[in-house]
Each structure stands twice: as C-alpha cells, then as structure tokens.
N, C-alpha and C positions, 0 to 999 in steps of 0.2 A: 421834169426836164423836157425842154421844149426842142423842136428840131432846129436844124441850123445852128447858129452861133450860140444858142441858149446853152447848150450842154458844155461847150467850150468855156463859157462864162462860170458855170458850175465848178468845172475843175480847176479853173484859174482862181477862182475866189478861195477854193479850200487849199490851194498850193500856197497862197500867201500866208494863210493862217498856219500851215504846217511849218513855213520857214520864218514866222514872225520872230522867234527867240533869237535865231541866227542873224537876222537882219538887224534887230537891235543891238546885238553884240558887236557885229562887223561894220555896219553902216547906219549907225544911229541917226545921223543927220538927215537920212532919206525916210524916217519913220514919220508919216505925216499924220495928223489928227484923223484923216479919213481912213487910214490903214489901221490905227488903233481902234477906231470904231467898228471896223470890220472884223478884227480879231476878238473884240470883247463880246460880240453877240453869241447867243448860245448856238452851238454847231448844229442842233437839230433843227433850227428854224431855217430851213434852206432858202425860202423865199426872202427873208430878211438879209441874209448872208449875200446872196446874189445881187439883191437890190442895192446893197452897201458897196459891193464891188463895182456896180455900173456907175455909182456916184463918185468913186475915187478915181482921180485922173492921172496918179503918177505911180502906179503900180508896177509897171514895166520898167520905169526909170529906176525905181527902187531895187528891182531884181538885177537889173543891169549893173547897178552899184554893188550889190551882193556878190554877183559873179566876179566882178574885178577884184574885190576884196579877197575872195577865196583865191584868185590867181596870185595875188600878193603873197597871201600866206601860204601858198603852194599845197592847198588842200581841196578836197571835193565835198560836195554834198550829194547824196543820192537819195533820190525820192522813189520809194518803192509803192507798187500798186499790186494787191493781191486779191483773191477771191472775187474777180470781176465776173465770174459766171453767175454769182448770187446778187450782182447789182440790179436792183429793181424788184427783187422778190420774184414772183411768177409772171410779171409783166414782161414780156419779151419785147415789146416796143420800147420800154424804157432802157432795158438792158442794151439793146442794140444802138440805140442813139447815145446812151452814155458811153459805150466802148468807143463808137466812132469819134464822139466828141474828145475823148481823151487822147485818141490817136491824132485827131487833127491838132490838138493843142500842141503836142510835142513835135509833130511834123513842122509847125511854124517855128518852135524855138529851140529845136535840137542843135541847129548850127549857130544860133545866136548867143546862147550860153555855153561856155566851155567848161565850166566847173559846176554847175547845177546839172545833174545828170539823172534821167529817169530810168527806172528798171520796172518793166511791166511784166507780170507773171500772167500769162494769157494762154489758154488752151489753143492748140494749133488750129482746130476747126473753127473756133470763134475768131482767130486772127484772119483766117482765109475769108470768113463769111463777111466780117465787118470792115475789111481793109480794101474792099473790091472797087469802092468809088471815091478813093481819096486823092487821086490824081498822081501825076507824076512826081511831085515833091516828096510824097510818101515814100518813094524808093530810097531816099537817103536815110530814113528812119529804119526801113525794113531791112536794110543791108546790115545793120547792126545786130540783128536778132540771132538768137542761137536756140536751136532745137533741141529740147532734152527729152530723152528717152531712157527709161530704166530697163536695162538688161539683166540677165539672170544673176550675174555676179553682183550687180549693186544691190538687187532685191535681197539676196542672201547676206550682204554686208550690213545693210540697214536692221534686219532681223537679228543677226547675231550680235551687232552692236548693242541693241536693246537688251538682249539676254546677258551679255557680258556685263552691263551696267545694272542689272537687276539685283546684283547682291553677290556676295562672295560664295555662297552655297551653290548658286546657278553656275557661275564661273567654274567652280571645282567639279560639278557633275558633268559639265561639258569638256572637262580636261583642257581648259583654256587658262585657269589661274597660274600655271606654272610655265606657260609658254613664253620664252624670251622675247618673241618678236610681236607681242601684244604691247602697243605703245599707249601712253596715257596723255591726254591733252587737258590742260587745266580748264578748259571750257567745254569741250565735247565729251570728256571722260575718256574710257577705255575704247581703243579703236582696233577691230579685229583685222589681222593680216590675211584677208581674202584675196588673193591675187587672180583667182579664176573660179568659175562656177564650181568646178569639180572639187576644189579644196573645200568647199561648204558641205559635201556630201557626208563625210565621217562625222561631222558636227551634227547635221541633221539626223543621221541615223542613231546617234546617242541619245538624242531627244525623243524620236518617234520610231515607229516600226519602219524597218527598211523597206518593206514592201506593202502594197495597197491591197493586201490579201494573204492568204497562207502561203503563197510562193510568188516568184518573181514575175509568172504570167500576167499578173494584174497590174503590173508596172511598178517602177521604182517610186517610192515616196517623195523623194527630194525633187523628181521630175514632175509628178503628178500635182503637187501644190502650186506649181508655177503655172503648168498647162492649164489647170480649171479655173485660174482668175483673169486669164487673158480675154480682151473683148475680140469683137468681131474682125479687127485689123491685127490681132496677134500681139496686142501690146498688154502688158501687165503692169498694174500700178500698185505702189507700196501701201496704199490705204487698203485695198482689197486684200492684198497679201498678208499684210500684217492682221487683219481682221480674221482671216482663215485661222491662224494659229491662236488668236485670242479666243475665238468661239470654240475651238477644239480644246483649248485649255480648260475652259469654263465646263465643257462636257465631261471632263475627267475628274473635276472637284468631287472629293467624297469616294472616289474610285481607288482601288489599290494599284500599285504599279504593275505594268505589263513587263513582266521579267525585269530588266534593269532599265526600262524606258518609261517615260512619263506620259506619252500621247500614243493611243493606239490607232491604227489606220480607220477604224469604224467611226472615231470622232472626227476626223478629216472630211469623211463622207457625209456625216451629218451637218458638220460646220458648213459645207459649200452651200447648202439650203440657205443659211443665214446671211451668207455673204451675198447670194443672189438676191434675197429680199432687200438687203440694203442698196444695192444697185438699181434694183427696180424703183425703190422709193426716191432715189436721187434722180432718175430719169422721169418719174412722174412729176417731180418739182420743177425740173427743167422744162419738160415738154408735157404740159398738163393735157394735151389731147391724145396721149399715148393709149390711155384706158379706151377712149372711143375707137381707136385703130384696132386695138385687140379685140373688141367686140365685133367690129365689121369684118374682120378676117378670121373669125372663129371656125375652126374645123377645115380651113384651107391649108393647102400643102404649098411649102417654098422649095425651090424657087417658083414664083407664079408668073403666068402670061401677064404682060401689062395691060392688055385689054380686059381681062378678066378683073385684074386688080381695080382699074379704073370704074368698072361696073359696079363691083362691090362698094367702092367709096361713093359712088354717086347714088346709091340707092337711099341713103339716109344723110346725105351730105349736110343738109340744112338742120338736122336734129343735133343735139348736144354732143360735144366731143369730150366731155368730161369737166369738173368743176376744179379749177385750179387752186381752190382753197380747202378741197376735201382731203 
C-alpha cells in the first residue's frame, strides 16, 4: 500500500471484485473485459489486482449503473469492513495508510451512491487517529457513525444467550428452560429476556459462587467479573468477558460441583490471569514497542513525572524496542 491515492486504488479494486456478481446480475451491459480481467486475478496478488484496476477505465461508470439498478429494484448493497485493526499485520504504517485510504474512498463516494452503502467497523481510537487529516468533506461520512459501547446489561445478555443455546441441560440448570419470556429466533436461537443488569444476577449466582470469597466482604461475583475485565477507560468488551467464564469453566473440568454451583470463585481469580495474558498478547501484536517500554519503565511508579518519564525513555531510545515478529 502506497501513500496518497495508492491505498484508495487498493480498496476500490477490491470493491469492484466484491460487487462483481451483483454487477453481472443487475447491470451486465457495463461489465467490460477490463472488469472481467480484474475479477479473474488471484485475490492474493495485490500488485496485479491494483494494476488491472488502474488499466480499467469504466469502473466508476459501472458502479454508477449498479447503483441506479439498485434504486430501480428498491434494494441496497451494504459493503462491510471488519478487523481493520489487523490490516497490515504488525506494520503500523501499512495499517494507518490503509485505514486512511478506505476512509478517503468512502468520503468521496458516500454521497454519489445512494444504494451502495459502506459499514465500517473501526475502533474509536483508530477512527480518531486516522481521520484527523481527511478534510471538511469527511465530516459528511463521520456524521453517519454510531459509537458502540457494551454496558453490563448487554455483556450479561450475550453470556446468558450463549449458555442458553449450549444445550437443554444448561438451560434447565440455569432455570431458564421453562421461562415463558424466553424467545426463540430462527437465526439467532434462544434469546434471554435480560432487561437490566440486575436481572442477570440470580442467573449468574446459579452458575457460580455468589461472592468472591467466603462472605460478601470480598464482593459480589456478578459485579466482580465485569469490573475485572474493564480497561483503563472503564470499558469492558465481550471477548474478554466471555473468555473469563470460558477459562474459569476449564479450571473446573474434572472437579466436583461446589454445592449446587458449577464455578467456584477461586476459578475466576485464576482465570483473570489468563484473560490478562491474552490482552497483553493482543497489545504486543498491535504495539510491538510495548515490551521495550516495559523494560525502560521497570521498577518505576505511576503516575510518573513527565520529565522523569522523558529521561527514562531517552536513556536507551536508539536501542531496540522489541521485535514485532517475536
């Protein structure tokens, strides 16, 4: 991916490949030989795909025709982009230019096409970092964004939904199988009726110990499991939350039940270490210099005076900050 228009060409080339079948179906007269050649290339050969895109002269005309056909058919095509934080692997330059190129592409075409619509799943920090130099036109695209946050109610809902759909024995154990307010969707399966975080408490306490110790002084389990997967900004993500229960459940394999519950509080204590390691590995992948930062700040207390921090970082600034491939 090159700077400037190069990254836009990349995304545009793969957009036409993704929409080729719809173009053939709804606007076949606009499928040129150049577009056919572009879509026939191996997707992994990025240089060839982008080269073929540059050689094709009628791609925008073709997508304009597809958009018009979609309007006539009164339907939409939604193009989704996910896992953008993994784009480029450990190469932060490739990721940043790739994300900026994607945002530039849709900044240009969001108003041109009415029925070809993008859906970009992008972390808030990346959105803010890579949208800062896209100009005034980007505001039209940014105005359509929606911030997604997981509150406690939704975290418990996704957990209980998974348990509910794990099998009839699990549903019966949690006393959910006979509840009349449990709905079943043909695609999503059984849906738990969790209207507030407090409604999840009795279900969690049938699954696990009610307290994180011998008495309530150690804290209620249904609160502890959320609080201990939150990040520095107080946000808890479902991946870490579900992993906490999965690791705790593995801790219990081969053990006898604790009274009439499946998971003891000690297993959650042990599981949080596994969740933390997973989070560290993820951070190391995205920020390969984080190990170097840890070494440079070893035995220091936080919060730290800025001047002291700068001196610590400057002492070995030119030395390695970590191998992104390790």
